[in-house]
C-alpha positions in Angstrom: 11.6 7.3 -18.2 13.0 10.5 -17.1 11.4 14.0 -16.2 12.9 17.1 -14.7 10.1 17.1 -12.1 10.7 13.4 -11.2 8.7 10.4 -12.1 5.8 9.8 -9.8 4.8 6.5 -11.1 5.1 4.1 -14.1 2.4 1.6 -15.0 2.1 -1.4 -17.4 -1.3 -1.9 -18.9 -1.6 -5.1 -21.0 -4.1 -7.6 -22.3 -4.2 -10.2 -25.2 -5.2 -8.7 -28.5 -8.7 -10.3 -28.0 -10.9 -7.2 -27.6 -13.1 -9.1 -25.2 -10.5 -8.7 -22.5 -10.0 -5.7 -20.2 -6.6 -4.2 -19.7 -4.8 -5.4 -16.7 -2.4 -2.9 -14.8 0.8 -3.6 -13.0 3.1 -1.0 -11.2 6.5 -0.7 -12.8 9.4 -0.6 -10.4 12.9 1.0 -10.7 15.4 -1.6 -11.6 18.4 0.4 -10.0 19.7 1.5 -13.4 19.0 5.3 -14.1 15.6 5.9 -15.6 14.8 2.1 -16.1 11.6 0.4 -14.8 10.3 -3.1 -14.9 7.2 -5.2 -14.4 6.8 -8.8 -14.7 3.5 -10.2 -16.2 2.6 -13.5 -14.6 2.7 -16.3 -17.2 -0.9 -17.6 -16.4 -2.2 -14.0 -17.6 -1.0 -14.5 -21.1 -2.9 -16.6 -23.5 -0.6 -18.4 -26.3 -3.4 -18.1 -29.0 -3.5 -14.4 -29.0 -0.7 -11.8 -29.4 0.3 -9.7 -26.4 -0.6 -6.1 -26.4 0.8 -3.4 -23.9 1.1 0.3 -23.1 3.3 2.1 -20.6 1.6 5.0 -18.7 3.8 7.5 -16.9 2.9 10.4 -14.5 5.4 13.0 -13.4 5.5 14.8 -10.0 4.0 17.8 -11.7 0.8 15.9 -12.7 1.8 15.5 -16.5 1.0 12.1 -17.9 1.9 10.2 -21.2 1.2 6.9 -22.6 3.6 5.0 -24.8 3.1 4.1 -27.6 0.9 7.0 -28.4 -2.5 6.1 -29.6 -3.8 8.2 -32.7 
């Protein structure tokens, strides 16, 4: 992720595809590589019987936000 005003934060929102679960949120940390962030989901928070669903939310230092992938 990159932005001319600078990235304020990047968050991973995730859950199993089961609609009965709420999204969990983890902060994504810079990896040291330019514009690259990562987060590690604890294995005990994944359920093998369901597919894994995630979104990445980003906020820049100017207060602009975006979610990937975009939900239409």
